[in-house]
N, C-alpha and C positions, 0 to 999 in steps of 0.2 A: 192174262197171258199175252205174249207178244205175237202178233200175226206174222206169218212168213213174209219176208221181203222179196218182192219180185223185181228182178233187174231186167230192164229192156235195153237191148243194144240198138243204137241208131244205125242207119245204113252207113253214115259217115264213119262211125266207130268200127264197123265191120270192114269197110274198105281200107281204113288205116291199118288195122291189124293184119289183114291179108297182104298188104303191100310191104310189110316189114320183112327183112331178111332173117333167117333162122340163126345166124351167127354174127358176131361183131366183125366189122371189117378189119382187114390187115392194112397197114399203111406202108407204102413204099415212098420214101422221101428222096427227092432228087435235088442236087445243087444247082438247078436251073429252073427258071419260070416256064420254059417251053418244053413240053413233053408230048410224045405221041402215044396215047393210051393204048390203042389197039396193038401197035408194034411191041410195046413193052409186055403186055399180057401174053401175046403170041410167043415172044422170046422166052418168057418165064415158063410157060407150059411146055414148050419144046425142050428147054434145058432140063426140066424135071423128068420128062419122058425119055429123052436120049441119054442123059448122063446118070440118072438115078432110077430109071424104070418106074416112075411114079406118075399116075394120071391125076392131074389137077382139074377139078370140075368147078367152074365159076358160074355163079348166077348173074354176075354183073361186075362192073367196074366203072369208076368215074374219077375225074380229077376233082380234088377237094376245092371248094370255094373259099375255105379258110386258109389264110397264109400263116405259116409258122415264122418265116422270115421273107423279106421282099424278094430275095434272089433264089428262093426255093419253091418247090411245088410238091404236093403229095398226091399219090394215086391210091384210091381206096379200092381194095379187092374184096368182093363178097363171094364166099365159097358156098357151094351147093350141098356138100355132104360132110359128115363128121370126119371121114377119112381125109378129105381135102383140107379141113380145118387142122387136123393133126399134122399133115404134111407141112403146112406153113408154120405151125406152131413149134415144130421140132427144130431146135437150134442146130442139131447135128447135120442137117441137110447141107448147110453151107450155101445159103442163098446168095451171098456176095460173090460167089464164084461165077455166077452167070452174067454179072455185069459189074463194071468197076465204079459205077456212079450212083448206087442207091443203098439205102439202109432199110432193112426190113424191121418194122416195129410190131410188137405183139399187141393184140387188143388188151384192154385192161382186164386183169385176172378176175375182177368181180363180175365180169360179164360172161365168163366161161359157162357153156351149157353144163348142166348137172350130169348128163349122161356120158361125158367124156372122161 
């Protein structure tokens, strides 16, 4: 008979797993290499709250270190809740109404959480 396999997690593996975000990031693409991350996220949250009566909860955001094109930049938005994920994923919200210079991209569908 086969003996049961015991899997032991290292401290590094636990820290890595705990530091991951629960949802794939959304990407805001800008036609300029210079963006102000805090201002953009504040404007998006304010727009959704004032115009759509939706509360967007973010766990974080950061400018992507990967360049799509030399004269563009991407802002990654990490949401906190499934409701916030749904808000950004829903194409009917009209994200492009809050700003004339970005495109909202959806995370890859293969990474959608099973409970949505």
